[in-house]
C-alpha positions in Angstrom: 142.5 103.8 194.5 139.4 104.8 192.6 136.7 102.3 192.6 135.0 101.4 189.3 131.3 102.2 188.9 129.4 98.8 188.5 126.8 100.4 186.3 129.5 101.8 183.9 131.2 98.4 183.9 128.0 96.6 183.0 127.2 99.1 180.2 130.7 98.9 178.8 130.5 95.1 178.8 127.1 95.2 177.1 128.4 97.5 174.4 131.4 95.3 173.8 129.2 92.2 173.6 126.9 94.0 171.1 129.9 95.1 169.1 131.3 91.6 169.0 127.9 90.2 168.0 127.6 92.7 165.2 131.1 91.9 164.0 130.4 88.1 164.1 127.2 88.6 162.2 128.9 90.6 159.5 131.7 88.1 159.2 129.3 85.2 158.8 127.0 87.0 156.4 125.1 85.8 154.5 123.4 83.1 156.3 120.0 83.3 154.6 118.6 84.4 151.2 119.0 88.0 150.1 116.1 90.1 148.7 116.9 92.4 145.8 114.3 95.1 145.6 113.9 96.2 141.9 111.8 99.4 142.0 110.2 98.7 138.6 107.8 96.0 137.3 109.0 92.8 135.6 110.1 93.0 132.0 111.8 96.4 132.2 115.6 97.0 131.8 116.3 97.1 135.5 114.5 93.8 136.0 116.3 92.2 133.1 119.8 93.2 134.4 118.9 92.1 137.9 117.9 88.7 136.7 121.1 88.2 134.8 123.0 88.8 138.0 120.6 86.8 140.2 121.9 83.3 139.8 125.7 83.8 139.5 125.8 86.3 142.3 123.8 84.0 144.5 126.3 81.3 143.8 129.2 83.6 144.6 127.6 84.5 147.9 126.4 81.0 148.7 122.8 82.1 149.2 119.7 82.4 147.0 118.7 85.9 145.7 115.1 86.7 145.5 113.9 89.5 143.1 111.1 91.6 144.6 109.6 94.0 142.0 108.1 97.1 143.6 107.3 99.6 140.8 105.7 103.0 141.1 106.5 106.7 141.3 109.6 106.5 139.0 111.2 104.0 141.3 110.6 105.9 144.5 108.2 103.4 146.1 110.7 100.5 146.0 113.6 102.7 146.9 111.7 103.9 150.0 111.1 100.3 151.1 114.8 99.6 151.1 115.6 102.9 152.9 113.3 101.7 155.8 114.6 98.1 155.8 116.9 96.7 158.5 120.6 97.5 157.8 121.6 93.8 157.9 122.7 93.3 154.3 119.7 91.1 153.4 117.7 93.8 151.6 119.4 95.3 148.6 118.3 98.1 146.2 118.9 97.1 142.6 118.1 100.3 140.6 119.1 102.4 137.7 120.3 106.0 137.3 116.9 107.5 138.0 118.2 107.1 141.6 120.1 110.4 141.1 117.4 112.1 138.9 114.4 111.7 141.1 115.6 114.2 143.8 115.6 116.9 141.1 111.9 116.4 140.1 110.3 115.0 143.2 110.8 117.8 145.8 109.4 115.7 148.7 110.9 112.2 148.5 110.3 110.1 151.6 114.1 109.3 151.7 117.4 111.0 151.2 119.3 109.6 148.2 122.7 110.2 149.8 122.1 109.9 153.5 119.8 106.9 153.6 121.9 104.6 151.4 125.4 103.1 151.2 126.7 102.5 147.6 127.8 99.0 146.9 128.8 98.7 143.2 128.0 99.7 139.7 126.8 96.7 137.7 126.3 97.9 134.0 125.8 100.8 131.8 123.9 101.2 128.5 122.1 103.6 126.2 118.5 104.5 126.1 116.9 103.7 122.8 114.1 105.5 121.0 111.6 103.0 119.6 108.3 103.5 117.7 105.3 101.5 116.9 105.9 100.1 113.4 102.8 101.7 112.1 103.7 105.2 113.3 104.1 107.3 110.1 107.3 109.1 111.2 110.1 106.6 110.3 113.1 108.7 111.5 113.9 111.2 114.2 113.9 114.0 111.6 110.4 113.1 110.6 109.3 112.9 114.3 110.6 116.5 114.7 108.9 117.7 111.6 105.6 116.1 112.7 105.9 117.7 116.2 106.6 121.1 114.7 103.6 120.9 112.4 101.3 119.8 115.3 102.7 120.9 118.7 101.8 118.4 121.5 100.4 116.0 118.9 103.4 113.7 119.3 103.7 111.8 122.6 106.4 109.5 124.0 106.4 107.1 126.9 109.0 106.4 129.5 109.3 104.0 132.5 108.3 106.9 134.8 108.9 110.5 135.8 112.5 111.2 136.4 113.7 108.1 134.5 116.6 108.3 132.0 114.0 107.9 129.2 112.0 110.9 130.5 115.2 113.0 130.4 116.1 111.6 126.9 112.7 112.7 125.6 112.8 116.1 127.3 116.3 116.8 126.1 115.3 115.8 122.6 112.3 118.2 122.6 114.3 121.0 124.1 117.2 120.6 121.6 114.9 120.4 118.6 112.7 123.3 119.8 109.5 121.2 119.8 107.0 120.1 122.4 106.1 116.4 123.0 103.7 115.0 125.5 105.4 112.8 128.1 103.4 109.7 129.2 105.0 108.2 132.3 104.5 104.4 133.1 105.3 102.3 136.1 108.0 100.5 134.2 109.4 99.4 130.9 107.2 96.3 130.6 103.8 98.1 130.7 105.2 100.9 128.5 106.3 98.5 125.8 103.0 96.7 125.8 101.1 100.0 125.1 103.5 101.1 122.4 103.2 97.8 120.6 99.5 98.1 120.9 99.6 101.6 119.4 98.4 103.4 122.5 101.5 105.6 122.5 103.6 106.0 119.3 107.1 106.5 120.8 109.1 105.2 123.8 112.5 106.1 125.2 113.6 103.1 127.2 116.7 101.1 128.1 117.9 98.7 125.4 117.4 95.5 127.5 113.7 96.2 127.8 113.3 96.7 124.0 116.0 94.6 122.4 113.9 91.4 121.7 110.9 93.4 120.4 113.1 95.4 118.0 114.8 92.2 116.7 111.4 90.6 116.1 110.0 93.7 114.3 107.4 94.5 117.0 109.1 97.9 117.6 111.2 100.0 115.2 114.4 101.6 116.6 115.1 105.2 115.6 118.1 106.3 117.7 120.2 105.7 120.8 121.1 108.2 123.5 124.8 107.7 123.9 127.7 109.2 121.9 128.7 105.7 120.6 126.4 103.3 118.8 125.2 100.2 120.5 127.0 97.0 119.6 123.6 95.3 119.7 122.1 97.7 117.1 125.1 99.0 115.2 122.8 100.4 112.4 120.8 102.6 114.8 122.3 106.2 114.8 123.1 108.2 117.9 121.2 111.4 118.6 124.6 113.3 118.3 125.0 111.9 114.7 121.5 113.2 113.9 122.5 116.7 114.8 121.6 116.9 118.5 124.6 118.7 119.9 126.0 117.6 123.3 123.3 115.0 123.6 124.0 112.1 125.9 121.9 110.1 128.4 123.9 107.1 129.7 121.9 104.8 132.0 123.6 102.8 134.7 122.5 100.0 137.0 123.8 99.7 140.5 123.3 98.3 144.0 122.8 100.1 147.3 122.0 99.0 150.9 120.4 100.9 153.8 122.7 103.2 155.7 124.1 101.5 158.8 124.9 98.3 157.0 128.3 97.0 158.3 131.1 97.9 156.0 132.3 94.2 156.0 129.0 93.2 154.5 129.2 96.0 151.9 132.7 94.9 151.0 131.7 91.3 150.7 128.8 92.1 148.4 130.8 94.5 146.2 133.7 92.1 145.8 131.4 89.2 144.9 129.6 91.5 142.4 132.9 92.6 140.7 134.0 88.9 140.5 130.7 87.9 138.9 130.9 90.8 136.4 134.3 89.5 135.2 132.8 86.1 134.2 132.7 85.7 130.4 129.2 84.2 130.5 127.8 87.1 132.5 129.5 89.6 130.2 128.1 87.9 127.2 124.5 88.0 128.6 124.8 91.7 129.4 126.3 92.5 125.9 123.4 90.5 124.4 121.1 93.1 126.1 123.1 96.0 124.9 124.7 96.5 128.4 128.3 96.8 129.3 129.6 95.1 132.5 131.1 97.8 134.7 131.7 97.0 138.4 133.1 99.6 140.8 134.1 100.1 144.4 131.6 101.6 146.8 133.6 104.8 146.8 133.5 105.1 143.0 129.8 104.6 143.0 129.4 107.2 145.8 131.3 109.7 143.8 129.1 109.1 140.7 125.9 109.6 142.9 127.3 112.9 144.3 128.3 114.3 140.9 125.0 113.3 139.2 122.8 114.8 141.8 124.3 118.1 140.9 124.3 117.4 137.2 120.6 116.4 136.9 119.4 119.2 139.1 121.0 121.6 136.6 119.6 119.8 133.5 116.1 119.5 134.9 116.0 123.1 135.8 117.2 124.3 132.4 114.9 121.9 130.5 111.9 122.5 132.7 111.5 118.8 133.4 109.1 118.0 136.2 107.0 115.1 137.5 103.8 114.8 135.5 
């Protein structure tokens, strides 16, 4: 009869104990507050949507959710923080669709968008909106184009950062109209809006949640939205397609990711709680009030979107000549 190796037995027992410990930890998760890293400053669209989810999702999970704003480099700084965080479910990336755009314009990111993260769930989708300082002489998109054609590079537009949906929206607008516009990247929607209202930059492509209240109070003037359908929040604002920009669509989405290695049971618990919260009428109403539509998805569905958009935006940025500035 073959004798067992004591060392192998001990190692096997240790691995089993570790496995049971990890499983028990996953099953009891969460036992402490969660940190949602928003890779943009306060006041922007990503921050607004995250804070709408903060309280109801915390209640669903039975733990407090803390918002940690880490803006910079088009969302890359905060994203890298999450990539390097423990894979225990307590640090979550709450970001927007620039997550799949950045790899196309930043050739040396400190993380891998696909390999370093596990998708959890889509949260919401919404258009980008083109807004202007009320004193800007061009009152319509047509007049903006005319001004840019008369004085190349005299017209500038802001966005929440290089590689953001707003950056793409402006670049696609310029490419389609055959004009050049100077892109001014900011560290987030809040700072960009402040400067446009102050007249430092005349135009801004930004998500509707970041600009909605300022448009309603007359501090900003809305010129167009980036989706094929008009926004229910601003039904009188035309789409770029209606204004003659063929095949023009930039649809922003917000979603949650966790570091790779996070136990699947934790991912599933978080995604199921998110979908449950997004079905609540009060949450839907708050999102609609910001021009956003509640979505929700399985981790697999979000993963498929990430994979498809990484290919899509690489093609778009190459054809449009979009790059970090």
